[in-house]
C-alpha positions in Angstrom: 15.8 29.7 128.6 17.4 29.0 131.9 19.4 31.6 133.7 22.9 30.6 134.7 26.0 32.2 136.1 29.5 31.4 135.1 32.0 32.0 137.9 35.5 33.5 137.7 37.6 33.6 134.5 35.4 31.1 132.7 32.6 33.7 132.3 35.1 36.2 131.0 36.7 33.7 128.7 33.3 32.7 127.3 32.3 36.3 126.8 35.5 37.2 125.1 35.3 34.2 122.8 31.7 35.0 121.8 32.6 38.6 121.1 35.6 37.5 119.0 33.5 35.0 117.1 30.9 37.7 116.4 33.7 40.0 115.2 35.1 37.2 112.9 31.6 36.5 111.6 31.2 40.2 110.8 34.5 40.1 109.0 33.4 37.0 107.0 30.2 38.8 106.1 32.1 41.8 104.9 34.1 39.5 102.6 31.0 38.2 100.9 30.6 38.9 97.2 27.7 41.3 97.8 29.7 43.3 100.3 32.8 43.3 98.1 30.7 44.8 95.3 29.3 47.5 97.6 32.7 48.3 99.0 34.7 48.0 95.8 35.1 51.8 95.5 36.5 52.0 99.0 38.9 49.1 98.5 40.2 50.5 95.2 41.2 53.6 97.0 43.5 51.7 99.3 47.1 52.3 98.8 49.5 49.7 97.4 51.2 49.9 100.8 48.3 47.9 102.4 48.3 45.4 99.5 52.0 44.7 100.1 51.4 44.0 103.7 48.7 41.4 102.9 50.8 39.4 100.4 53.3 37.8 102.9 50.4 36.6 105.1 48.7 34.8 102.2 51.9 33.2 101.1 52.8 31.4 104.3 50.0 30.7 106.7 51.7 29.0 109.6 49.9 27.3 112.5 52.1 27.1 115.5 51.4 26.9 119.2 54.2 29.4 119.9 53.0 32.1 117.5 49.6 33.7 117.8 47.7 33.5 114.5 48.0 36.5 112.4 44.9 38.1 111.0 44.9 40.2 107.9 44.0 43.7 109.0 40.5 44.7 108.0 38.1 47.4 108.9 35.1 46.2 110.9 31.9 45.8 108.9 30.4 49.1 107.5 33.5 51.1 108.5 34.5 51.4 104.9 31.3 53.4 104.3 32.2 56.0 106.9 35.0 57.8 105.1 37.8 56.5 107.3 41.0 58.3 106.6 44.5 56.6 106.5 45.3 57.7 110.1 42.1 56.2 111.5 42.6 53.1 109.4 46.1 52.6 110.9 44.8 53.2 114.4 42.1 50.6 113.9 44.7 48.1 112.5 47.0 48.8 115.5 44.2 48.2 118.0 43.2 44.9 116.2 46.9 43.8 116.4 47.2 44.7 120.1 44.2 42.6 121.0 44.9 39.7 118.7 47.5 38.0 120.9 45.1 38.0 123.9 42.2 36.8 121.8 44.4 34.0 120.5 45.3 32.9 124.0 41.7 32.9 125.1 40.7 30.8 122.1 43.4 28.3 123.0 42.1 28.2 126.5 38.6 27.6 125.2 39.9 24.8 122.9 41.6 23.1 125.9 38.5 23.5 128.0 36.3 21.9 125.3 38.8 19.0 124.9 38.8 18.4 128.7 35.0 18.5 128.7 34.8 16.1 125.8 37.2 13.7 127.5 35.2 13.7 130.6 32.0 13.1 128.7 33.7 10.2 126.9 34.6 8.7 130.3 30.9 8.5 131.2 30.3 6.0 128.3 30.9 2.3 128.7 33.6 0.6 126.6 31.0 -0.8 124.3 29.5 2.7 123.8 32.9 4.2 123.2 33.6 1.5 120.5 30.2 2.2 118.9 30.9 5.9 118.9 34.2 5.4 117.1 32.5 3.2 114.5 29.9 5.8 113.9 32.5 8.6 113.6 34.5 6.4 111.1 31.4 5.7 109.1 30.6 9.4 108.9 34.2 10.2 107.9 34.1 7.5 105.2 30.8 8.7 103.9 32.2 12.3 103.7 35.2 11.1 101.7 33.0 9.2 99.3 30.8 12.2 98.8 33.9 14.4 98.1 35.2 11.9 95.6 31.8 11.7 94.0 31.7 15.5 93.7 35.1 15.6 92.2 34.2 13.0 89.6 31.0 15.0 88.7 33.1 18.2 88.3 35.5 16.4 86.0 32.7 15.0 83.9 31.0 18.4 83.7 34.4 20.0 82.8 34.9 17.4 80.0 31.4 18.0 78.7 31.9 21.8 78.6 35.2 21.4 76.8 33.7 19.2 74.0 
């Protein structure tokens, strides 16, 4: 593995994004069925207050450039097994909310940077190569749609067979 140094804000941006992605991965892992079964007792102890907070977020997920994305407050992985009290839980949720806006901005910057990079890479290609690339992308997209339609048909067939 080669050693490299990122200069200025780019290094910080990359480090923050990687940390955020690791956190999101940990959250996804804590949502897995196995984790849910293990933490079922802890979740059942949550008040109806926290359940009422989550309902509006599920009902209207909006994607807007003006609004930072909202994340359902959750304890980090394994925290539910630590006997976190309601005061600690609220403090953790507040910290997550405080950092979310900054994390969202950094993610947007990273997205813009990747788009710029991809545009510059595309400029390296000849017109013929760009055309071929678009054809390959379209073929892959069509193939994906066909596969999805095929899976849907298979599901419907299996559903009819189980009903009979």
